[in-house]
MARTORLUM-473524 format. One record per residue: x, y, z of N, C-alpha, C in turn; residue number from 1. Coordinates in steps of 0.2 Angstrom, whole numbers, plus 5000, padded with zeros to 4 digits. Each point is the difference from the previous one (the first is absolute). Example, Ala and Ser with C-alpha at 12.3 -4.5 7.8 and 13.67 -1.06 7.14 Angstrom:
BEGIN
REC  n_c1  n_c2  n_c3  ca_c1  ca_c2  ca_c3  c_c1  c_c2  c_c3  resi
REC  5066  4972  5039   4996   5006   5000  5004  5006  5000     1
REC  4998  5005  4996   5004   5006   5001  4996  5005  5003     2
% end
This chain:
BEGIN
REC  n_c1  n_c2  n_c3  ca_c1  ca_c2  ca_c3  c_c1  c_c2  c_c3  resi
REC  4963  4874  4988   5000   5007   5000  4999  5002  5007     1
REC  5004  5004  5003   5000   5003   5007  4995  5006  5000     2
REC  4996  5000  5006   4996   5006   5001  5004  5005  5005     3
REC  5000  5006  4998   5004   5005   5004  4995  5006  5002     4
REC  5001  5002  5006   4996   5006   5003  5005  5005  5002     5
REC  4999  5006  4998   5005   5006   5002  4999  5001  5007     6
REC  5005  5001  5004   4999   5002   5007  5003  5008  5000     7
REC  4995  5004  4999   5002   5007   5000  5004  5003  5006     8
REC  4998  4997  5006   5003   5002   5006  5008  4999  5000     9
REC  5002  4995  4996   5007   4998   5000  5003  5002  4993    10
REC  4997  5004  4997   5002   5002   4993  5001  5008  5000    11
REC  5004  5002  4995   5001   5007   4999  5002  5002  4993    12
REC  4998  5006  4998   5002   5003   4994  5004  5007  5001    13
REC  5006  5000  5000   5004   5006   5002  5004  5003  4994    14
REC  5002  5006  5000   5004   5003   4995  5004  5006  5003    15
REC  5005  5002  4996   5004   5005   5002  5003  5004  4993    16
REC  5001  5007  5001   5002   5004   4995  5005  5005  5002    17
REC  5005  5002  4996   5004   5005   5002  4997  5007  5000    18
REC  5001  5004  5005   4997   5006   5001  5006  5006  5000    19
REC  4999  5005  4996   5005   5005   5000  5007  4998  4999    20
REC  5001  4994  4997   5006   4998   4998  5005  4998  5007    21
REC  4997  5000  5006   5004   4999   5005  4997  4995  5005    22
REC  4994  4998  5000   4997   4996   5005  4995  4995  4996    23
REC  4997  4995  5004   4995   4996   4997  4994  5000  5004    24
REC  4994  5001  4997   4994   5000   5003  4996  4993  4999    25
REC  4998  4998  5006   4996   4993   4999  4993  5001  5001    26
REC  4996  4995  4998   4993   5000   5000  4998  4993  4999    27
REC  4993  4999  5001   4997   4993   4999  4993  5001  4997    28
REC  4998  4995  4998   4992   5000   4998  4997  4995  5005    29
REC  4995  5003  5003   4997   4996   5006  4994  4995  4997    30
REC  4998  5001  4994   4994   4996   4998  5002  4997  4993    31
REC  5001  4993  5000   5003   4996   4995  4997  4993  5000    32
REC  5000  4997  4995   4998   4993   4999  5004  4996  4996    33
REC  5000  4993  5001   5004   4996   4995  4997  4993  5000    34
REC  5001  4997  4994   4998   4994   4999  5006  4995  4997    35
REC  5001  4995  5004   5005   4995   4998  4997  4994  4998    36
REC  5002  4997  4994   4998   4994   4998  5005  4995  4998    37
REC  5000  4994  5000   5005   4995   4997  5001  4995  5005    38
REC  5006  4996  4999   5002   4995   5005  5006  5003  5004    39
REC  4999  4999  5007   5005   5003   5004  5006  4996  5000    40
REC  5000  4994  4997   5006   4997   4999  5004  5001  4993    41
REC  4997  5004  4996   5003   5002   4994  4999  5007  4998    42
REC  5006  5004  5002   5000   5007   4999  4998  5002  4993    43
REC  5002  4997  4995   4998   5002   4993  4993  4999  4999    44
REC  4996  4997  5004   4993   4999   4999  4996  5006  5003    45
REC  5003  5004  5004   4997   5005   5004  4998  5006  4995    46
REC  4994  5003  5002   4998   5006   4996  4997  5005  5005    47
REC  5002  5006  4999   4997   5005   5005  4997  5006  4997    48
REC  4995  5002  5003   4996   5006   4997  4999  5004  5007    49
REC  5002  5006  4999   4999   5005   5006  4998  5007  4998    50
REC  4997  5003  5005   4997   5007   4999  5001  5004  5006    51
REC  5002  5006  4999   5001   5005   5006  4995  5006  4999    52
REC  4997  5002  5005   4995   5006   5000  5005  5006  5001    53
REC  5000  5004  4994   5004   5006   5000  4998  5005  5006    54
REC  4994  5000  5002   4997   5005   5005  5003  4998  5007    55
REC  5003  4994  5000   5002   4998   5007  5007  5001  5001    56
REC  5003  5005  4996   5007   5001   5001  5002  5004  5006    57
REC  5005  4998  5004   5001   5003   5006  5008  5002  5001    58
REC  5002  5006  5000   5007   5002   5001  5001  5004  5006    59
REC  4995  4999  5004   5000   5003   5007  5000  5008  5000    60
REC  4997  5003  4994   4999   5007   4999  4994  5001  4996    61
REC  4995  5002  5003   4993   5001   4996  5001  5004  4994    62
REC  5004  5006  5000   5000   5004   4995  5004  4997  4994    63
REC  5005  4996  5001   5004   4997   4995  4995  4994  4997    64
REC  4997  4996  5005   4995   4995   4997  4995  5003  4996    65
REC  4997  5006  5001   4995   5003   4996  5003  5002  4993    66
REC  5006  5002  5000   5004   5002   4994  5001  4994  4996    67
REC  5002  4994  5003   5001   4994   4996  4994  4997  4997    68
REC  4994  5001  5003   4994   4998   4998  4997  5004  4994    69
REC  5003  5006  5000   4997   5005   4995  5003  4998  4993    70
REC  4997  5004  4995   5002   4999   4993  5007  5001  4998    71
REC  5004  5004  5005   5007   5001   4999  5004  4993  5000    72
REC  4997  4995  5004   5003   4994   5001  4996  4994  4998    73
REC  4996  4997  5004   4997   4994   4999  4993  5001  4997    74
REC  4997  5006  5001   4993   5002   4998  4995  4994  5002    75
REC  5000  4999  5007   4996   4995   5003  4993  5000  4998    76
REC  4997  5006  4999   4993   5000   4998  4999  4996  4993    77
REC  5004  5002  4996   4999   4997   4993  5003  4993  5000    78
REC  5005  4998  5003   5004   4994   5000  5001  4997  5007    79
REC  4994  4997  5003   5000   4998   5007  5005  4995  5002    80
REC  5002  4996  4995   5004   4993   5001  5006  5000  4997    81
REC  5005  4997  5003   5006   4998   4997  5000  4992  5000    82
REC  5001  4997  4994   5000   4993   4999  5006  4997  4998    83
REC  5001  4993  5002   5005   4996   4997  4998  4993  4999    84
REC  5001  4998  4994   4998   4993   4998  5006  4996  4998    85
REC  5002  4995  5003   5006   4996   4998  4999  4996  4994    86
REC  5006  5000  4996   5000   4995   4994  5004  4994  5002    87
REC  5006  5001  5004   5004   4995   5001  5003  5001  5007    88
REC  5002  4995  5004   5003   5000   5006  5006  4995  5000    89
REC  5006  5002  5002   5005   4995   5001  5002  5000  5007    90
REC  5006  4997  5002   5002   5000   5007  5003  5007  5002    91
REC  5001  5004  4995   5003   5007   5001  4997  5006  4997    92
REC  4996  4999  4995   4997   5005   4996  4992  4999  4999    93
REC  4997  5006  5000   4993   5000   4998  4999  5005  4994    94
REC  4997  4998  4995   4998   5004   4994  4993  5001  4999    95
REC  4998  5006  4999   4992   5001   4999  4999  5007  4997    96
REC  4993  5001  5000   4998   5006   4998  4998  5005  5005    97
REC  5003  5006  5001   4999   5004   5005  4996  5006  4997    98
REC  4994  5002  5003   4996   5005   4997  4999  5006  5006    99
REC  5003  5006  4998   4999   5006   5004  4998  5005  4996   100
REC  4995  5004  5003   4997   5006   4996  4998  4998  4993   101
REC  4997  4994  4999   4998   4998   4993  5006  4998  4995   102
REC  5006  5000  5003   5005   4998   4995  5003  4993  5003   103
REC  5000  4995  4995   5002   4994   5001  5007  4998  4997   104
REC  5005  4997  5004   5006   4999   4998  5002  4993  5003   105
REC  5004  4996  4996   5002   4994   5003  5007  5001  5004   106
REC  5000  4998  5006   5005   5001   5004  5003  4993  5003   107
REC  5006  5000  5002   5003   4994   5003  5003  5002  5007   108
REC  4998  4997  5005   5002   5002   5007  5004  4994  5003   109
REC  5004  5001  5005   5003   4995   5004  4994  4997  5005   110
REC  5000  4993  5001   4996   4997   5004  5003  4995  5005   111
REC  4998  5000  5006   5003   4995   5005  4994  4996  5002   112
REC  5000  4994  4998   4995   4995   5002  5002  4997  5006   113
REC  4997  5000  5006   5002   4998   5006  4997  4993  5002   114
REC  4997  4996  4995   4998   4994   5002  4994  5000  5004   115
REC  4999  4994  5004   4994   5000   5004  5002  4998  5007   116
REC  4996  5002  5005   5001   4999   5007  4994  4999  5004   117
REC  5000  4997  5006   4995   4999   5004  4999  5006  5005   118
REC  4994  5003  5000   4999   5006   5004  4998  4997  5007   119
REC  5004  5001  5005   4999   4997   5007  4994  5003  5003   120
REC  4997  5006  4998   4994   5003   5003  4994  4996  4997   121
REC  5000  4999  4994   4994   4997   4997  5000  4993  4998   122
REC  5006  4997  5000   5001   4993   4998  5000  4999  4993   123
REC  4999  5005  4996   4999   5000   4993  5007  5001  4996   124
REC  5000  4998  4994   5006   5002   4996  5000  5007  4997   125
REC  5005  5003  4999   5001   5006   4997  5006  5000  4995   126
REC  4999  5005  4996   5006   5001   4995  5001  5008  4999   127
REC  5006  5002  4998   5001   5007   4999  5004  5001  4994   128
REC  4999  5006  4997   5005   5003   4995  5001  5007  5001   129
REC  5006  5002  4998   5002   5007   5001  5003  5002  4993   130
REC  4997  5005  4997   5001   5003   4994  5003  5006  5001   131
REC  5006  5001  4997   5004   5007   5000  5001  5002  4993   132
REC  5000  5007  4999   5002   5002   4993  5000  5008  5000   133
REC  5001  5002  4994   5000   5007   4999  4997  5002  4993   134
REC  4996  5005  5000   4997   5002   4994  5001  5007  4999   135
REC  5000  5002  4993   5000   5007   4998  4993  5003  5000   136
REC  4998  5004  5005   4993   5003   5000  4998  5004  4994   137
REC  5005  5002  4996   4999   5004   4994  4997  4996  4995   138
REC  5002  4993  5000   4997   4995   4995  4993  5000  5001   139
REC  4997  5002  5006   4993   4999   5001  4996  5006  5000   140
REC  5003  5005  4997   4997   5007   5000  5000  5004  5006   141
REC  5004  4998  5005   5001   5004   5006  5006  5004  5000   142
REC  5000  5006  4997   5006   5003   4998  5001  5007  5004   143
REC  4995  5002  5004   5000   5006   5004  5007  5001  5003   144
REC  5003  5006  5000   5006   5001   5003  5002  5007  5001   145
REC  5005  5002  5003   5002   5007   5001  5008  5000  5000   146
REC  5003  5004  4996   5007   5001   5000  5002  5003  5006   147
REC  5006  4998  5002   5003   5003   5006  5005  5005  4998   148
REC  5001  5006  5003   5005   5005   4998  5007  4997  5001   149
REC  5001  4995  5004   5007   4997   5001  5001  4995  4995   150
REC  4995  4999  4996   5001   4994   4995  4996  4994  5002   151
REC  4998  4996  4996   4996   4994   5001  4992  5002  5001   152
REC  4996  4996  5002   4993   5001   5001  4998  4998  5007   153
REC  4993  5002  5001   4997   4999   5006  4999  4992  5002   154
REC  4998  4997  4995   4998   4993   5001  5003  4996  4994   155
REC  5004  4994  5002   5003   4996   4995  4995  4996  4996   156
REC  5002  4999  4994   4995   4996   4996  5000  4992  5002   157
REC  5005  4998  5003   5000   4993   5002  4997  4999  5007   158
REC  4995  4995  5000   4997   4998   5006  5001  4993  5002   159
REC  5003  4999  5006   5002   4993   5002  4994  4998  5004   160
REC  4999  4993  5000   4994   4998   5004  5002  4993  5003   161
REC  4997  4998  5005   5000   4993   5003  4993  4998  5002   162
REC  4998  4995  4997   4993   4997   5001  5001  4993  5004   163
REC  4998  5000  5006   5000   4994   5004  4993  4997  5001   164
REC  4999  4994  4997   4994   4997   5001  5000  4993  5003   165
REC  4995  4999  5005   5000   4993   5003  4993  4997  4998   166
REC  5000  4994  4999   4994   4997   4998  4999  4994  5005   167
REC  4993  4999  5002   4999   4993   5003  4999  4995  4994   168
REC  5002  4994  5001   4999   4995   4996  4994  4996  5002   169
REC  4995  5000  4996   4994   4996   5001  5000  4994  4996   170
REC  5001  4994  5003   5000   4994   4996  4993  4998  4998   171
% end
């Protein structure tokens, strides 16, 4: 069994959503944690459990961030965390239970497992994974929207994300 320690300085949780049917707004969560367990030499043995603090959302606009934290969207006061617990990991997919705003659904996302490497700064071994995917926010009770007079809606229901995680391997 390999011991892993998340390196938050070299990790990120980012997302994007279509806005006004013409552009994409990006953001990130600044406060997150992740636990990886298993054998670094056997991807199928790896298990991941992660959490994101909703209150740490940052879209570079304080008013928008406040609205996203409100009951219209995430309701951060009542549901402070987003969690994901893997059930299986392959060379290209991760399947697990995603919980947002009290709703849990099984989701499958693309995963890129980047193997292990020696960190020239610390001398230690590191490993990394990149998870990408898309969810329908309405599946999780996040359905606020506004119709546009030109057709369409203010905020798309699909949210794309990229989670890049680096872990120190502690033998």
